[in-house]
C-alpha positions in Angstrom: 16.8 13.1 -46.6 19.4 10.6 -48.0 18.3 7.4 -46.6 14.6 8.6 -47.1 14.6 9.8 -50.7 16.0 9.1 -54.5 18.4 11.9 -54.2 21.6 12.9 -56.2 22.0 12.5 -60.5 19.0 10.6 -61.1 16.5 13.2 -59.4 18.6 16.2 -61.3 17.8 14.6 -64.8 14.6 14.1 -63.9 14.2 17.8 -63.0 15.6 18.6 -66.2 15.5 22.4 -67.5 11.5 22.2 -65.8 10.7 25.7 -63.6 8.2 23.2 -62.3 9.6 21.4 -59.0 8.6 21.7 -54.9 10.3 24.6 -53.4 11.6 23.6 -49.9 13.2 26.0 -47.0 13.8 23.9 -43.6 15.2 26.0 -40.5 15.3 24.5 -37.2 15.5 28.5 -36.0 15.2 28.7 -32.5 13.8 25.8 -31.9 10.6 27.1 -30.0 7.3 25.9 -29.9 5.8 29.1 -29.8 7.4 30.4 -33.3 7.0 27.4 -34.8 5.7 27.0 -39.0 5.2 24.2 -41.3 3.4 26.3 -43.7 2.3 24.7 -47.2 1.5 26.6 -50.2 -0.3 24.0 -52.8 -0.6 26.8 -55.4 2.9 27.9 -55.8 4.3 24.5 -55.1 6.2 25.6 -52.2 6.6 24.7 -48.6 8.7 26.3 -45.6 9.0 24.6 -42.2 10.5 27.3 -39.3 11.1 26.2 -35.4 11.0 22.3 -35.8 14.1 19.8 -35.9 11.8 17.0 -36.1 12.1 14.0 -39.0 8.2 15.2 -40.1 9.2 18.6 -39.9 12.6 18.7 -41.5 12.3 16.0 -43.7 10.0 18.1 -46.8 9.8 15.1 -49.0 7.8 12.8 -46.2 4.2 14.4 -45.2 4.6 18.0 -46.7 5.4 17.1 -50.4 4.6 13.3 -50.6 1.0 13.9 -49.1 -0.3 17.2 -48.7 1.6 18.9 -51.7 0.8 14.9 -53.5 -2.9 15.1 -52.2 -3.3 18.6 -54.2 -1.4 18.3 -57.0 -3.0 14.3 -57.0 -6.8 16.5 -57.0 -5.7 18.6 -59.9 -4.2 16.1 -61.9 -6.4 13.2 -61.3 -4.9 10.6 -58.9 -3.7 10.1 -55.5 -1.6 10.4 -53.0 -2.6 8.9 -49.4 -1.1 7.8 -46.0 -0.9 3.5 -46.5 1.1 0.8 -46.7 1.7 -1.2 -49.8 2.5 -4.9 -49.6 2.1 -8.0 -52.2 0.8 -11.5 -50.8 2.0 -14.5 -53.0 0.1 -17.4 -52.5 1.6 -21.6 -52.8 0.2 -21.5 -56.3 2.3 -18.0 -57.6 -0.6 -15.9 -57.8 0.5 -12.2 -56.7 -2.2 -10.0 -55.2 -1.0 -6.6 -53.8 -3.0 -4.6 -51.1 -2.5 -1.1 -49.6 -4.0 -0.4 -46.3 -4.8 2.3 -43.9 -3.8 2.5 -40.3 -4.1 5.5 -38.0 -0.4 6.2 -35.9 0.6 3.6 -33.7 -2.5 1.0 -34.9 0.4 -1.7 -36.7 1.0 0.2 -39.9 4.9 -0.5 -40.1 3.8 -4.6 -38.6 1.6 -4.9 -41.3 3.8 -3.8 -44.2 6.1 -6.2 -43.0 4.2 -9.4 -41.3 6.2 -12.6 -41.4 3.2 -15.2 -41.3 3.0 -18.1 -39.1 5.0 -20.6 -39.8 2.0 -22.8 -41.2 1.7 -20.3 -44.3 5.4 -20.2 -44.5 5.8 -23.7 -45.0 2.7 -24.0 -47.9 4.7 -21.3 -49.7 2.5 -18.1 -48.8 5.2 -15.2 -48.9 4.7 -11.4 -48.1 6.5 -8.7 -49.9 6.6 -4.8 -48.4 6.3 -2.3 -51.5 5.7 0.8 -49.0 5.2 1.5 -45.1 3.5 4.6 -45.1 2.7 6.7 -48.7 1.1 5.7 -51.7 0.9 7.9 -54.9 -2.5 6.1 -57.0 -3.9 6.3 -60.3 -6.3 4.4 -63.1 -4.5 2.9 -65.9 -5.9 3.3 -69.2 -5.2 0.6 -70.9 -6.6 -2.2 -68.0 -9.3 0.6 -66.4 -7.2 -0.9 -62.9 -5.5 1.1 -60.1 -1.9 0.9 -59.8 0.9 2.4 -56.8 3.9 2.9 -56.1 5.7 3.6 -52.9 7.2 7.3 -54.0 9.8 6.6 -51.0 13.0 5.1 -50.2 13.3 4.4 -46.4 11.6 3.6 -43.2 10.4 6.1 -40.7 9.4 4.1 -38.5 8.2 4.2 -34.6 10.6 2.2 -32.4 8.6 1.5 -28.7 7.2 -2.6 -28.1 9.5 -3.3 -31.8 11.4 -6.3 -31.2 12.0 -9.5 -32.7 8.6 -11.3 -31.7 6.6 -8.1 -32.5 8.4 -7.2 -35.9 11.5 -9.1 -37.2 11.9 -7.3 -40.4 11.9 -4.0 -39.1 14.5 -5.0 -36.5 16.6 -6.6 -39.5 16.4 -3.6 -41.6 16.9 -1.1 -39.0 20.5 -3.1 -38.4 23.0 -0.7 -40.2 23.1 2.0 -42.4 20.1 3.7 -40.0 19.5 6.5 -38.1 18.0 6.5 -34.2 16.2 9.5 -32.8 15.6 9.7 -29.1 16.3 6.6 -28.4 18.3 5.3 -25.3 22.4 4.8 -25.2 23.4 1.7 -23.8 26.8 1.5 -22.3 28.5 -0.4 -24.7 27.3 1.9 -27.6 24.2 0.1 -28.8 20.7 2.0 -28.4 17.3 0.9 -26.3 13.4 1.5 -26.3 10.8 0.2 -24.0 9.7 -3.5 -25.7 13.2 -4.0 -27.5 13.9 -6.4 -25.0 12.1 -8.1 -22.2 14.3 -7.3 -19.5 15.4 -3.3 -19.3 19.0 -2.9 -18.8 20.7 -2.3 -15.6 21.4 1.5 -16.7 21.3 3.8 -19.7 21.5 7.2 -20.7 18.1 8.2 -21.4 16.4 10.2 -24.6 17.0 13.4 -22.6 20.5 12.5 -22.1 20.4 12.1 -18.2 21.6 9.0 -16.4 18.9 6.2 -16.4 17.6 2.9 -14.2 14.4 0.5 -14.4 13.4 3.2 -11.0 13.8 6.2 -11.8 10.5 6.8 -13.1 10.9 7.8 -16.9 11.0 6.6 -20.5 14.0 5.7 -21.3 12.8 6.2 -24.7 10.4 9.4 -25.9 7.1 7.5 -27.0 7.2 8.7 -30.3 11.1 7.6 -30.6 11.9 6.4 -33.9 14.3 4.6 -36.7 15.7 5.7 -40.4 16.8 3.1 -42.3 16.6 2.4 -45.8 14.0 -0.1 -47.8 17.2 -1.9 -49.1 17.5 -3.5 -45.8 14.5 -4.9 -45.9 14.8 -8.6 -46.5 11.4 -9.1 -46.9 12.0 -5.7 -49.9 8.9 -6.7 -53.0 11.0 -6.9 -56.0 8.7 -3.8 -57.7 9.7 -1.7 -55.2 11.3 1.1 -57.3 9.1 -0.2 -61.2 8.1 3.0 -61.9 5.4 1.6 -63.7 3.8 0.3 -60.0 1.9 -2.5 -58.9 -1.8 -3.5 -59.1 -4.0 -2.8 -56.3 -6.2 -5.5 -55.0 -7.6 -4.5 -52.2 -7.9 -0.8 -50.0 -7.8 -1.9 -46.4 -9.5 0.9 -43.1 -8.6 -0.4 -39.4 -8.4 1.5 -36.2 -7.6 0.8 -32.7 -11.0 -0.1 -31.0 -11.2 -1.8 -27.8 -15.3 -2.1 -28.7 -17.9 -2.3 -31.9 -15.8 -2.7 -33.9 -15.9 -6.3 -35.8 -12.2 -8.2 -36.8 -12.9 -7.5 -40.8 -15.8 -7.0 -42.9 -16.2 -5.9 -46.9 -17.9 -2.5 -48.2 -20.7 -3.6 -50.8 -18.9 -1.4 -52.9 -16.3 1.8 -53.2 -18.9 4.5 -52.2 -19.8 2.5 -49.3 -15.9 1.8 -48.9 -15.2 5.6 -49.2 -17.6 6.0 -45.6 -16.1 3.4 -43.7 -13.1 4.8 -44.9 -14.5 8.9 -43.8 -16.0 7.9 -40.7 -12.3 5.8 -39.7 -11.8 6.6 -35.8 -9.0 5.2 -34.1 -8.4 5.7 -30.2 -6.0 7.6 -29.3 -2.3 7.2 -28.7 1.3 9.0 -27.3 2.0 9.2 -31.2 -1.1 11.2 -31.8 -0.7 13.8 -28.5 -3.3 14.5 -26.7 -5.5 12.4 -24.3 -5.0 8.4 -24.4 -8.3 6.2 -25.1 -10.3 9.3 -27.0 -11.6 7.8 -30.4 -10.4 10.4 -32.9 -12.2 10.4 -36.0 -9.5 10.1 -39.1 -10.6 10.4 -42.7 -8.5 7.4 -44.0 -5.7 8.1 -41.9 -5.2 11.7 -43.4 -6.7 14.2 -40.8 -3.0 15.5 -40.6 -2.2 14.9 -44.0 -5.1 16.5 -46.9 -3.7 19.7 -48.2 -7.1 21.0 -49.6 -10.7 20.6 -48.8 -11.8 17.7 -47.1 -14.9 17.6 -49.0 -13.4 18.4 -52.5 -10.9 15.5 -51.3 -13.8 13.0 -50.3 -15.5 14.3 -53.8 -12.5 13.3 -55.5 -12.3 9.6 -54.5 -16.1 8.8 -55.9 -14.4 10.4 -58.6 -11.5 8.0 -59.3 -14.6 5.1 -59.3 -15.6 6.4 -62.6 -12.7 6.4 -64.3 -11.6 2.5 -63.4 -13.1 -0.1 -65.2 -12.5 -3.3 -62.0 -11.8 -1.1 -58.6 -9.8 -3.3 -55.4 -12.3 -4.6 -52.7 -12.6 -2.0 -49.8 -12.2 -4.0 -46.4 -12.2 -2.5 -42.7 -10.0 -4.4 -39.9 -9.6 -4.1 -36.1 -7.1 -6.0 -34.3 -7.8 -4.2 -31.0 -11.4 -5.4 -30.3 -11.2 -6.3 -26.5 -13.4 -8.7 -24.1 -15.0 -7.7 -20.8 -12.3 -8.6 -19.3 -9.8 -5.9 -21.0 -7.7 -8.8 -23.2 -7.8 -8.4 -26.7 -9.5 -11.1 -28.5 -7.3 -11.6 -31.6 -3.8 -12.6 -31.5 -2.4 -10.0 -33.9 1.0 -9.4 -35.3 1.8 -12.6 -37.9 -1.6 -14.1 -37.2 -3.1 -11.1 -39.3 -2.3 -13.8 -42.5 -5.4 -15.5 -42.0 -7.8 -12.3 -42.2 -5.0 -11.1 -45.2 -5.8 -14.4 -47.1 -9.9 -14.3 -46.9 -9.7 -10.9 -47.9 -7.4 -11.8 -50.8 -9.9 -14.6 -51.4 -12.7 -12.8 -52.0 -10.6 -9.9 -54.1 -10.8 -12.9 -56.5 -14.1 -14.0 -56.4 -13.3 -17.3 -53.3 -14.7 -17.5 -50.3 -17.6 -17.0 -49.0 -18.8 -14.1 -46.9 -22.7 -13.3 -45.4 -25.0 -10.0 -45.7 -24.6 -8.3 -42.4 -25.7 -4.7 -41.7 -22.0 -3.1 -41.9 -21.5 -5.1 -44.9 -20.0 -8.6 -46.3 -18.3 -10.7 -43.6 -16.7 -14.1 -42.9 -19.0 -17.0 -41.4 -17.0 -19.2 -38.5 -16.0 -21.8 -41.2 -14.6 -18.8 -43.5 -11.5 -17.4 -41.7 -8.9 -20.5 -40.8 -8.4 -20.5 -36.2 -6.1 -24.3 -37.0 -3.3 -23.7 -34.0 -4.9 -20.5 -32.1 -6.3 -20.5 -28.9 -9.7 -19.3 -30.3 -13.4 -21.0 -30.2 -15.8 -20.5 -32.7 -18.1 -19.1 -30.2 -14.8 -16.3 -29.6 -15.0 -16.1 -33.1 -18.7 -15.0 -33.1 -17.8 -12.7 -30.4 -15.6 -10.5 -32.0 -17.3 -10.1 -34.9 -20.7 -9.5 -33.4 -22.4 -6.1 -34.1 -24.5 -4.7 -31.0 -27.2 -2.5 -33.1 -27.4 0.1 -29.4 -23.7 0.4 -29.0 -22.8 0.6 -33.0 -25.6 3.3 -32.5 -23.6 5.4 -30.6 -20.8 4.5 -33.0 -23.0 6.6 -35.6 -23.5 9.4 -33.2 -20.6 9.4 -32.2 -19.7 9.9 -36.5 -22.0 13.2 -35.5 -18.7 15.2 -34.5 -17.1 14.9 -38.0 -20.4 15.2 -40.2 -20.9 18.3 -38.2 -17.5 19.9 -39.0 -18.6 19.1 -42.8 -21.5 20.8 -42.0 -23.4 22.0 -45.5 -20.0 21.0 -47.0 -20.9 17.2 -46.2 -20.5 15.1 -50.4 -24.8 14.1 -50.5 -22.7 10.1 -51.0 -21.8 10.7 -47.9 -25.3 11.4 -46.4 -27.0 8.6 -48.2 -24.3 6.0 -46.9 -25.1 7.2 -43.4 -28.9 6.8 -44.0 -28.7 3.6 -45.3 -26.8 2.3 -42.4 -29.0 4.0 -40.4 -31.9 2.6 -42.5 -30.1 -1.5 -42.3 -29.2 -1.0 -38.1 
């Protein structure tokens, strides 16, 4: 809790004599899954958690307060609590652009928040800084009419499997000291290990269940959802505005899921209402972090499905209403780093190379980049994305951006599941956007 939150005297002074604060109770109880209750009482501003020692259910300041209760408070008080990363991108000329992005679990959110640009971009002078990797609180600045955002947290609670000095060097540096690891493997010298940390697994170690582990034993050494908890101050790319209560201006909001087919690498929404539709129909193929079957497309509106603290129709209407408060709203984009070709290989290299897509997004926000109109939204042409130094031909890039009409019609039908769940409660803007998309296709 002391890693994840701004706690102590500063919080005590902030509360003052007010009766208004979130009252939380956490008890591990007997850890029986049959008697596990994580209860939120929005009207009373109260949280009870019983029977779970898992970080997300024990650190009640995290998802319980900062998303579920906060999203309800935001709805009442006209601000937003969202499951998003927040990053700053500084161009060689010193221009700084802040971007928020919502990805469901296991879609590279922490990697994107801590993105290290390719060497050529670094040499040119591009710099990426992290404000937050998980939660943003956003409000409209009454003076400028711009959306501003803060990261309410003081630490990172990140998934470790697959994290290494190649995929996310900043995360590795961040968790190198003053950090807590949960459900990882323990090496003989007291260090920790997980799948993907090193190319060669250790000859033996103690696995996350406390048993002796060897590479040929047939079990995972670390739990698929094993975590690190580290203070933000450890991040070598921490944004200077991280602790500024005035927040940062948001120029772009990016939605993205893990999709092996149908969804292009990047496109821009026509406007805010269309962007909300993109976020509301966000789909991702399931992984270990979200329990259940692997590889099934699951709808996850704004990556907030487990975290919306009130009726989802009211939540979507709240997004539409927020637009009315803004003079100049952030541009909204959709990305998919995970599209595969017919041989099952990833078409885009991802990781640091995502900087190339981010640069187009930033240029679009500042009115500098070209795009063509397509049925899905505004898309870059081949010459609009820098492919220099990548093993990607113009034809490969076009394949990544292809809209296969029959395949996309199937995508719209699979959105039906979400629309049916909302039934008569669907905001009219959502219905209109869907009809417009069908007519464009």
